[in-house]
N, C-alpha and C positions, 0 to 999 in steps of 0.2 A: 554070540551074546546079543541080547536085545539092546537097542540103543538106550532105552530108559535106564536099564541096569548099568550100562557102561557109564553114562553121565552121572548117575547117583554115586556109584562106587568111586569115581574119580573126582567127584565134587565139581563138576563142570556145569555151569548154568546154560540153559537153552540159548540165551542171547549170545553167549561167548561161542558156543558150538556153531551157531548159525553163521557167525562171522568167519569161522574156520573153514566152513564148507560152502560159503558164498550163497546162502539162501536166507530167507526172512526168518525171524524168530517164530512167527506163526506157523511156518512150514515145519520147523523142527518140532513144535508142539503137536502138530497133526501126526507126524511120524511117531512121536513118543506114545500117543494115545491110540495108535493103530487106526486113525481116521483116513490116512493116506500112506502111500509109500513112494519112495523115489522112483522115477520112471526113466531117467536119463542114465546111460552107462557112466558118463563122466561124474555124475553125482555120486553113484555108488563107489566109484574110485576115490573121490575126495573123502567120503565117509570112512572108507577103509584106511586111507592114509592118515586121516586125522585121529583115528582110534588105534593106530599102529596094528591094524589087522584084526582087532578084537570084534569089530562089527563089519560084516561083509554082506554081500547080496544074498547069500544063503540064509542069513539070519532073518530075512524078511519073509521067508517062506514058512507057512504053517502047514506042514505035511499032514497034520491030524485033522485039519478042517475039511469039510466036504467040498467047499469051494476054494481050494487052495489058490493062492496067488503065486504063480511061477515066474521066475526071473530068468531070462535067457540073455547071457552076455555074448556079444560078438567076439569072435576070435580076432586077436590082433595079428596082422600079417607082417 
């Protein structure tokens, strides 16, 4: 699920979500409007935890785009 859809569906404001995942509200705004995407594994984990698994690293990948952004998560040992 896209982050924007999750936040709207659950009526969560970007400011509140930013506090939940320890980033600035501006960063959440950039994520919502596809200007940027998280690049730290820990950030992806915090997003997944804050959304109860509804938004994961896989949701940031647009497989239909010519220049897809791929996310590779390190395996935990």
